Residue, then its C-alpha position, 0 to 999 in steps of 0.5 A: m145181185l146189183p141191188r143187193l150190193l147197193l143195199l149193203a152199201a147203204l146199210l154200211s154207210l148208215s151204220a158207219h155214221a151211227d157211231a163215230a166212236e168206232g173209228d177203226e171199224v168205220i175205216d175197215r168198213a169203208r175199205a171193205m166197201m172200196e174193195e167190194g166196188e173194185r171186185m164188182r168192177e172186175m166182174i163187170e169188165e169180165r162180163y163185158l169182154r165175154a159179151q163183146i166176144e158173143c156180139y161178133d157172132r151175131f148179125f147186128v154186131n154194132h147194136c149188140l156192142n152198144k147194148a153191152r157197153r150201155t149195160r157195162n156203164t150202168e153197172l160201173e156206175a153202181a160200182r163207182e157209187l160203192e167206191i165213192g161211198g167208201k172213200r167218203m166214209e174214210l175221209a169223214e173218219r179221218q177228218r173227225r180224228a184230225a178235229e179231235h187231235p189238232s196238230s201241235i204245230d201252228m200252221s196258220p198264215g202269218r205265224s212266226v218261224p221258229q228259230p233254231n236253239p243254239d244249245i242243240l246245234p251240232q258242234e264242229p269237230a276238233g281241229q276245224g274250228t276258228a282256232a285251228a291254224t293252217s300253214t301257208g307253206n312259207g312259214t306263216e299260219v293263217t286261221p280260217l276266219q282271218d281276213l283274206q285281203t291281208a293273208p299272205a299268198a301261199t304260192e308267191g310269198t307276198p301279201l295280197t293288196p287290200l281291196p277298196q272298201q265300198 
């Protein structure tokens, strides 16, 4: 059964590379190969567990377990090859598609960073812009962008002293 699966994997990989225009089919075949590898892996693990149980009924337990482990590793190698072949096919197809349709965004080093368009920036809600005045509680109004050094203090009612300029 194992040689037949390897032959199937080889035929699938050859047919996948034969016609790159069938991109979706290539990816489907690659995924089928990966799924088949996973099914093989599950069957191999089941056989290994059964072999372990049988080994404990024998006189040379360690020899039997080592033999079962070697068999399992050999079979897992074939399953891994099938999965790797599927992953390589899928990667090659994705790279081919990416080469056909390059990104419209320049991601090269040293590129200039795009600046935001001021025409499409969100507008501030009414009443929260620079023209909105706030009452300080002592009868004077202060705009949000007014210099805080000269704005009247709301709690004391006296203006702040200006800070020295650096």
